[in-house]
Structure formats: structure tokens, C-alpha cells
N, C-alpha and C positions, 0 to 999 in steps of 0.2 A: 674485426676490423682486416685489411687484406695486407699481404705481406708486405706489398708496396709503400705502404705507409705506416710501419710499424717505427718506431721513434728508436735511434741510435742512441751512442754516446757523444757528447758533444765533438765537434770535428775543430781542428785548428783552425785560425781566424785568416782566411785568404787576402792579403794584401795587394792593392792595386799598384802599378809602376807609373811613375809619372808620364803625363799623358804624350803621346807620340800619336800622329794621326795615321788612322787604321790604313789610310791610302799610302803610306808609307811601308806597307809591308810587315807593321809590329804586331805581336802576338794579339789574338782577338780578345777584345772585349763584349760584355755584356751589353754595355751602352756607353757610348763615347761621344760628347758635345765639342763642337770643334769651332773655336772665335765667335760664340753665337753672340749676337747684340739684337736689341729688341727695344723700342721706346714708344712711348703714347704721347702724341699732342707734343713733341718737343721735349718730353720726359725721359731721362733715360731709366729703363728699367734691368737692362741686362747690357754690361759692357764688356766683349770680348772674352767670352767666359769659355775655358777651354779645359776638360778633365775627362777621364776614361773610369768606369768601374769594371772589375775584374769579375769574371763569373763566378758566382757562390759566395759574392760578398755583400756585406752589408754596410749600405754608404750611407750615412746621415748626411744631408746640407741644411746648414743651422746659419742665423744671423738676426740681427735686430728687427723690428717691425720693420716694412717700405725695402727691406735688403735684395728682393728681386727672387725670392725661393718658388712663392707659387708661380710666378712666370716663368720661370724656367722649368717646373713640373709640366706649365701647362705649353710649353713649346714641345716638351720631349712628347709629350702625348698627343700632339697634334691641335690644341686648342687654340693656340697663337701659332701666325707664323713669323718667323724671324726676320729682322731686316737683313741679317749677315750671319753668315755660318751655315755649320750642318749639323745635323744629330745622326748618328750610326748607331742602327740598332741590328745584332745580329751580323753583321757583316753587311747590311744595307745602309745606303746612304740616302739622306732627304735635305731637300731645304726646307719642306715644310712635311711635316709627318702625315700622312694620312689618317685619318681617324677611322676610318672605315676600314683600314686593314690591319689595326691594332692588333686585335686578337689573331689574325693570321701569323703576326708577327710575334708572336708570345708575349705580348704586354697585356697588362693587367692594371688597375688602378683604383684606389678607394680617394673620396673625398673629406674632407674635413667635417660636413655635416653628414649623418645619417640619413641613407638613402634607401630602407628597408619598406619591404611593402609588410606595414604593420600587422594588417588582417590576416596574411597569409601565414600559413605554418612556416616554422624554422626551415624544414627540409624543402618546400616549395620556393622560398627564398635562394635558398643555396640552390638547388637545381635551376634558378634562374639565370643563372651566371653563365649556363649552357646555352640559352635562347639563340648565341649566333651560330651555333653549329646545327640547329635543328632544319631540316630540309623540306618536311611536310608543311605545305600552307595552312594558313589560317583557318578557311575552311576543313582542310582535314583535319587539324585539331579541334573542332568544333563539333564536327560528325562523330570522332574518335574512329577513323579509320585504321587497319593494320598498323601502317607504315607510322603513321601520329602516334598509334599505343604504342609502339616498340620504342621510338624517340625514346618518348617521355618516361617508358621504363628504364630507359639506358641511362637518361640523365639522372635520374633518382638515384639510380644505383651508384653514380658516382659521386653524389650529394651525400647519401650516408657515409661513403668513406670518408669525405671530408668530416663530417659529423661527429665521427668516431675519433678520427684522427685530432679533434682540437675540443674531444670532450663533451660535445654538444648533443651526443645521439638521446642522451634522456630527456631531451627537451625538442626532440623532434616534430613532434605533432604541436607544439603549443604555438597561438600566435606571435609572431616575432614583437609585436607590441608590447605584448604584457611580459616581455623579461626584462631584469635589471639591465640599466644603460651599459654596462660593462660586459655583460654578455651578448648585447646586442651588437656591440663593436667587434666579438668575436664571429657572430652570424655573418658580420658585413667582413670581414678578413676569409671566412670561408667560402663566402660566394666568390671574393677576387681569386681564392686560388683554385676553385672547382675546375677550371679547364686548365689546370697543371700550366699556368703561364713562365717563360722563362725569366720575366721579369716583373717585378712587381714595385708598384709606385705609391707611396701610401703618401698622404697627405696629412697632418697632424694626428696620426692615428691614437695618440693618448687624451687629446685634448677634452676636458671635463671628467677625467675618468681620478677615482682616490688611488692612493700609493698602491694599494692589494691588487685595484685592477690593472695597474700600471704593469707591474710584476708579472702578474698573470698573463696579460698580453705579449709584454717582452719575452715570456718563454715560448708561447705559440711562435712567436716571429722569429726567434732563433731555430725551433723545431722546422720550420716551413726552409729555411734555408739547409740546415742540416741534412734533414731528411728526404725532402722534397727535390732538393739542389735550386731553389730559386734565389735569383738575385733579387736584394732587396734596395730599393733607393728609397728614403723617408726624410720630409720634413718634419721636425720635433722641435717644439721649445721647451720641453723639460729637459736642461742639461744634464742631469743625471741619468736620465734614461739615455740620451745621446751617449754619453761616455763609457757607460756600462754595456749598452748594445752594441756599438758600430765598430766594423772594423776600421775605415778610414772614416774622415769627416770634411767636407768642403764647407767653409764658411766666405757668407756672401756679405759685403758691406757697400751701400749704395749701389748695387748693381755690378760689384768687381767681386771676382775671387780674390782675396786678400789673404787665403792659407788653404791647405790642403795636405792634410796629414794623419798619423795615427792619433787615439786619444789621447796619448800621454803629449805628442808634439803639440796638439791644441791646446791642450790644459797649460801649460807653459809657454804658449807664445804671447809675448805682451802686445804685440800687433792686435791679437785677436782678444787679449784683455781690455784694451782700452775700447775697441770698438762696441765691447758689450757694457762698457762701463756698470752699469747697476747691477750685472750679474757676474762682475769680475770673480768675485768671492765664490759664488758657486763654481766658475771654471776651475779655481783653483783648489777649492775643496771638496767638490762632489764625489759622493762615493760610488754612483751609479746603481743600478740595479741590475 
């Protein structure tokens, strides 16, 4: 493992400040959304959402089904264009985030469903996360010209670093589709991290996992923040995971931001408990991971 990917002792949680528009000259944020609104055929998905995420923070976005969580992530990653508002990424302001510039802006995203190339090796799956950096054309790759071979070797070397960091080096040559589900999710995390993004967006990373797998993946997500300096925004339905993993939590309900605070603040917020109804007990008593 290279020195740059060695794991350190956990760092103190970094908490974001209340939202102030980056245009006002405030402390730089890794991500800020300002007065975002989005609707589909008259149905409101997001209504005047504003909050900021500090560099090095793990920020969760939670809420009942249909609260607007995925819509928010889709706006931030450029899949949806908001009706109003702006997204700030690394000091750059966008009315609509250009998807073709996400990687250059230092943003990476994973989706709810696995998107691995199941017949390819774990190593090749992770190296695919660097495909946007390849300069050699398709023909050069097929023919195996020196420049293409050099780029491939560099991509595989970076992928090997991530595999070691996430304890996947022992399965580097196995087809990704033959791994247990929890390990496949870790491969997907490695692919999202291989380009060393400043901001990582995770859409329900724990979906379908066992408690043991959730604890394992939570530890790797913390390591990405602590040792790689990655700012992480995640949508997650498992309240116990959220309470144990996050520095701050934004809560959406019917497209509105109803709370934004530390896990303790959110756990004891009566508005949040009311909005969750059936999971109020989890919010009050969940021990986290």
C-alpha cells in the first residue's frame, strides 16, 4: 500500500456552518445548494432548499419516501435542471450542473443499483473509474499503442492502491459478479474513489446489506473521509447508520428542508420525529453503527 493511502486514527468530526451563500464571501464549502426548487408536471419535488457542506464532512440527507432526496442528488450531479436556484461546487456556481464536467470538478457518484461490469475482474472494474482521464483513442487502445498501454498501466496502478486501501486486493483478479453482494458494493465504492474526488455522492449505499456488511462499509466510508480527505454526501434510509456515520444531517419532507443539524439535534427534533411517524422510535433510540 502506498504511504498516501495509509489509514490514520479517526479525525474529529467537521461540522458545517449554517448556510450562507458562497456569493457573499463566506467560508468555502465543498458543496452548497442555494434556493433550489424543482417540479415535475406541477408536482413539487424540491422547494427552496438551501444548505452547505463543509470540506471533509460526512453529510447525510434523510426523509420519508418521496421527500425529494434523490431529486436533490440528481440536481447536484446534473441529471436534473432545477426550476430555480444554484449549485456551488468547489467555488463554481451553476444554474444547471454540466454532467460532462463532473469529474473535472472533482465530483463522483454511485447509484442505488449496482453498476459493475460483472464479467470483468475487480481490478478492471475499479480502473474503469479513470476512463474519463484516458487520452488515447479507442483504436489506440485496441491496437495497444505505447501511449495507450502506458495509460492503462497507470490506471491499474491507481486501482491497485484503492483495492489495498479497501481490503480488496485479495480478490483483484476475480470477476466482480462472483463476489458476495456486500463486497460488490465495496468494489463500487473503490471505483467511485479511484479518481480521488473531492466530493463523493452516495445514493443509498447500504441498501440490501446485512448489519455486518453495513458496519463494514460504514468503516470504509469513514476511512475515505479521514484518510483521503473526501467530502461525502449520502442518502440513506437506515437511521442507525446515519446517526452513527454522519457529522450533520439534512432532513427533507415533501420537498422542503425541515431540519439541518448534528445527529443528536436531529434525533431529538420533534418536527423530524413527527415527519417520520413509523420510524420515530428509531430516531430516539437508534444507537448507530
